[in-house]
N, C-alpha and C positions, 0 to 999 in steps of 0.2 A: 827467253832473247837478252842484249846487252846489260849491266846493271843501272842504276836510276843515273839519269845523268845530271851533271853538278852546275849548276851555272851561276855567273856573279854577275851581277848589273853595276856599273858605277854610270850613272846618271843621273837626271831631273826625276823630280817630283812637285806637279801642281795640284793644282785647287781649279778646277775647270768651271766657269761659270758659263751656263750652255742656256743658247736660244734659238729655238725653232724659229724660222722667218719664210712666210711663202717664197723669196728669191732674193742673194744674198746682195745688200744694200752696192750701188758707185761710189765711184768719188761724191762726198761733199751728199749725200743722200740721206735720209734716215729709214727705216723700214720700221714697220709693228710688227714684234713676233709675239713669242707665246712667256707666261713666265719664267724667270729664270729659276737655272735647277742648277744645283751646285756640290758638283762628285766630285772626285778625284783623280788626277790621271797624275798628267808628266810624261815624258816618254821612255823615261827611265823605267820611272814605275809602273805604266799601262809595261810594256815586259816585262817584269821582274813576277806581277799577278800573271800575264799569258803563259810564263812558262811556269807559272807555281799549276795553273792549270790544267796544264798539260803534261803535268805529271813529273817535271821537275824540280830536284834540291835545288833552291833559291836563294842565296845570297843579296841583298840589297845593300849598295854603298851611292852615300850621299848628302846632302844638306835641308833642313828644312830649318824654320820659323821657328821662334817657341811661341805659336799662339795659337788657336783654335784652329787651325787650318793643316800647322804640323801635327799635331798630336790627330786628325780624324785621318791627314796622308797617311801615316805607321799606324795606325790601327786597322785601314783596311787591309794592308797589305802584313800585317801581322794575321789578323784573319784567315785571310789565304792563305796562307800557310809559311809566309816571304817571310828568313830571316834577317833584320831589320838593326841587329845589334851593330852595323856598321853603317846606321845613318845618324847624321852628330845634329844635335838641335843646339843652334846658333844665337846668343841672345842676344837680344834684342833688337832682333831682323824679322820680315814678312817672313814668309811662306813664297813660294812661286805664285800666278794666279795667270792663265788661260782666260782669255777670253774668246766665245768661242757662237761661233753665229752658224745653222743649217738649214740648209733649205730640204723644199721639197721634194727634188731627186736625191737627197741624202747629202748633195756635194756640203762644202764646209771651207771656211775661213776664219784665223785662228790667228791672234793676239797675243804675244804673250810677255808677263812683267817677269821677270826671273828672281827676283828675288836674293832668299835665303841660295839656292843655285851656284848665284853667280860669285859666289864665295868657297866655293870647294877647290877642294887645293890640295896638297900634299897628304894630312892626314886619311883625305880619302883616296887615295892610291892608296898609302899604305894598309887600307881597311877590306881594298879590293882583293890584294893578296893575303892576308891575315891568316884564307884555310883555303883547304885546295879547292882547285875546279878543272872542267873539263873545255871552258869557255871562258871568257870574257866577252860581256857586252856592250858598249857606248856606245851614250847617247849623244850628240852635240847642241845639248841647251845648258851644258857647264863650260865654263874657255878651257880655250886651248890650249894651251898648259900643260891643263891636267889630262887633257886625249896625247898630249903628245908623251908625256911623262906613262902613264897608264900602258899605253902600245909599247914604247920602248922595256916596259919592265914583265910584258906577253913574251916579247923575243928570246927577252934574256932569261926566262924563267918557261918558255916552252909549251907555254897556253894561248891556247888558239884565242886570235881575238875577231870578235864580230862587230865592225864600227859603222852603225846610221848615220849618216851625214845630215841630218835634217834638222835642224836648216843648216843650211854649207853656212860653215864660219869665214873671216877671211881669214885667208893667210890657209884654207883646206888643201891645194895641193902639196905642202911640204909634208902633210900624216901619210897621205898614200906612199910617199916615195920611198920612207927605209922600209916601205912592208908591213902588210896588213893580211890580214889571213882572210877575212870575207871583208865587202867593201857594200854597204846598202843603201842605195838614192831614189828615185825617183825622175822619171825622163826629164821634169827642168832644174830638177841637180846635180843630174848626169852634164848638163848644156852649162850649167854652171863653173862648174869644177872641170871641164874643158877650154869651156870658154867660147862654144859658138850651140845653136841652139840642138837638142834633140827631139826630133817630134815623127814619131809611128815605131814598130816594131825592128825596119830594118837599120833606122837609125839609132833605134838604142843597143844593136846586135853590136854594129859597128862600136859603139861609143862603149860599150861591154869589155870589147876587146883592148880601148886604146885606155881601159883604166888598169887591167891587167897590166898593160905594156909599160903605165907608169907606175907600177908597184905591187899593186894589189894581186893577191894570189889567185881569188875570186872576187868576181864583180857580180854583184845581181841588178839589175834594175825593174823598178816594178811597171806596170803601164796601167792600173784602176781594173776595170773588166775584160781588159785584155791579157790580163797575164802578167806574165815578169818575161825578160831574157836573162841570160847570163852568160859569164863568159868565164872559161876557166886559162892555166899556159898551155893551154890544147887546141882552143878554140870555143867555140860558141853554141849558147840553143839557147831554144825557147820552150813556157808554156802558158798553154793558150789556157786563158780565163777560165772560171768554172760562171753557168749562169745560174745565176742568185732572185731574187729581187730585195734590192738596195735602199734601208732605211738611213741608214748615217754610217756615214762612213769616215768618222774621227773613233781616230783608236787600231785602224785597220792594218795601217803601216805596221804600224811598234805591232800586229796583233804577228804579220809575215815575220819581222826582224827574230824575236822569240822563239816560233816557231823552227826560224832554218837556223836558228842559233839550239834547241836543244836537240833539234833532227843532226847537224854536227856534230855534236855531242857524241850525238849515240850512235857514228859513226855510220852514218846514210850516204852515199856517194852522195853527189852534188846538183845531177838533174833531179835525180830523185828526193833530197833535200828540197831545193826552191818549189820544184810539184807539190809536195805536203806544206811548205808555206802558202804559196798560192791557195790553197786551201782553205787553211788556218784565217789569213786574212780575210774570204770573200765568206765565211761564216760570218768572222764580225760586222760587215755589213748589213746583216740581217737584221739586226736591233741595236737600241736606240744606247747613246752612252760612248763613252769607251772604255772605261774598266767595266760597268754593269756588262756592255757585250763579247767581251773574253770569252771566248768559247771554250770548252771541253773535249779531248778525245770526242766524245758521247755527239757534242754537237757540230761538229765536223764529218763527222760521217752522217749524221741525220739531214745535214744542207748540203752537201757531195759527194755521200757514196765510197768517198778517203779514210780508207781505215787508219786512222790514227797510228804509231808505233808503240809497243808494249817490251817489257821488260822484268827482269827480275829485279823484288823488293831488295832493300837491304843498302850498305853505304853509307 
């Protein structure tokens, strides 16, 4: 089948400080939880490792601090088979940190201190295009000007772009207008971009169609256990969710984005690419943690019955 897809990720790297709680705290409330776990994460790092575990040749570009967390973040990716030569260590700067609480149903609440991620700039855009790639994945935990510059260069060099606007930054709509190959958001994020609530599959389908009219060639909106909907210039479609036991939803969206990127890089048609991404995202929620839970193709087959892509070795 296809040769091994080449994926470059430009995005964030964070150290996750994760605590399991019986329920998520409300405003002004304190909830006691488990012992804290320190685990490598960040949307960019998660996507890079997820794509590598799914068999792609992956390069990571972004920033980390010159602290112990930064060393651990790059080491985790390198050990997972990701090329980290495009990661810049910023002197006298802390690495990004994510404070995560996960409840008994696997739902989560996350607060991020960007640290070095907020210093990404022109060097990271240059690093992202320093080697050939079939797909460029962009995550929104880095400055908007960096995302805009990378999208401009991807269009100029005809590199397929996958933009995950999570979280949705101020000024997100202009990022889509000039054109992006794939936009990936969840329903609340779609609502923030469009300026109206997006609730339920029908509203999500309408939102996906509107996002394609706004400039995205394809738009995928994830719906958690309900699966995802997608829009193309030819119409919209829906992929039902997979029935799995949810343990921890942290990183599931990143697994979806990575799987979609790898599938698109391998030449998979849109509907099938979204179905494969849903299967990978569903598999990721069956285990705790973000990067620890990112699945291989064998894991996806075991959890969902979906056969992951295969291709010839090489390149």
